[in-house]
C-alpha positions as CSV (number, residue, x, y, z in Angstrom):
1,M,184.4,-6.1,-227.3
2,G,188.0,-5.2,-228.0
3,L,187.0,-2.3,-230.3
4,I,184.7,-0.9,-227.6
5,G,187.7,-1.1,-225.2
6,W,190.0,0.8,-227.6
7,I,187.3,3.5,-228.2
8,L,186.7,3.9,-224.4
9,S,190.4,3.9,-223.7
10,F,191.2,6.7,-226.2
11,A,188.1,8.7,-225.3
12,G,188.8,8.5,-221.5
13,L,192.5,9.3,-222.0
14,F,191.9,12.3,-224.2
15,A,189.0,13.6,-222.0
16,G,191.1,13.2,-218.8
17,L,194.1,15.0,-220.3
18,A,191.9,17.8,-221.7
19,L,190.2,18.3,-218.4
20,R,193.6,18.5,-216.6
21,Q,194.6,21.2,-219.1
22,D,191.5,23.4,-218.6
23,L,190.4,22.7,-215.0
24,P,187.1,24.5,-215.6
25,M,185.3,23.5,-212.3
26,G,185.9,22.5,-208.7
27,G,185.8,18.8,-209.0
28,S,187.7,18.5,-212.3
29,V,190.8,17.0,-210.8
30,M,188.8,14.1,-209.4
31,L,186.9,13.7,-212.7
32,S,190.1,13.7,-214.8
33,N,191.6,11.0,-212.5
34,L,188.4,8.9,-213.0
35,L,188.7,9.3,-216.8
36,I,192.3,8.3,-216.8
37,A,191.4,5.3,-214.6
38,L,188.7,4.4,-217.2
39,A,191.4,4.6,-219.9
40,V,193.6,2.2,-218.0
41,L,190.8,-0.2,-217.3
42,A,189.5,-0.3,-220.8
43,C,192.9,-0.5,-222.7
44,P,193.0,-4.0,-224.2
45,M,196.8,-3.8,-224.8
46,L,197.7,-3.5,-221.1
47,W,195.4,-6.3,-220.0
48,R,196.0,-8.9,-222.8
49,D,197.2,-11.8,-220.6
50,K,194.5,-11.5,-217.9
51,P,196.6,-10.3,-215.0
52,M,194.8,-10.7,-211.6
53,G,192.3,-13.0,-213.2
54,I,190.1,-10.2,-214.7
55,S,188.8,-10.8,-218.1
56,R,188.5,-8.2,-220.9
57,G,184.7,-8.2,-220.7
58,Q,184.7,-7.5,-216.9
59,R,187.2,-4.6,-217.4
60,I,185.2,-3.0,-220.2
61,V,181.9,-3.4,-218.2
62,T,183.6,-1.8,-215.2
63,A,184.8,1.1,-217.4
64,L,181.3,1.6,-218.8
65,I,180.0,1.7,-215.2
66,L,182.6,4.3,-214.4
67,L,181.5,6.3,-217.4
68,C,177.9,6.1,-216.5
69,A,178.5,7.0,-212.9
70,T,180.4,10.3,-213.7
71,P,177.3,12.5,-213.5
72,L,177.0,11.5,-209.9
73,L,180.2,13.3,-209.2
74,L,178.8,16.5,-210.6
75,L,175.8,16.5,-208.3
76,P,176.0,19.2,-205.5
77,A,176.6,17.8,-202.1
78,A,173.4,18.6,-200.1
């Protein structure tokens, strides 16, 4: 679970930073903020001592939910 957390953390951080550099589409600022939030949620080093009573597994599952929900942000508002 920790390895998944590190992988998600680095992938989210690098994707969020790369998206901030390019800004290729209209909602990219919100998407990059979401990816950076995913990086913070999934980072095992920051949450080692269970602050706020949230376990590592709960944070990583929340980060995976954020990752899977990102296509919903890209849908056109109709």
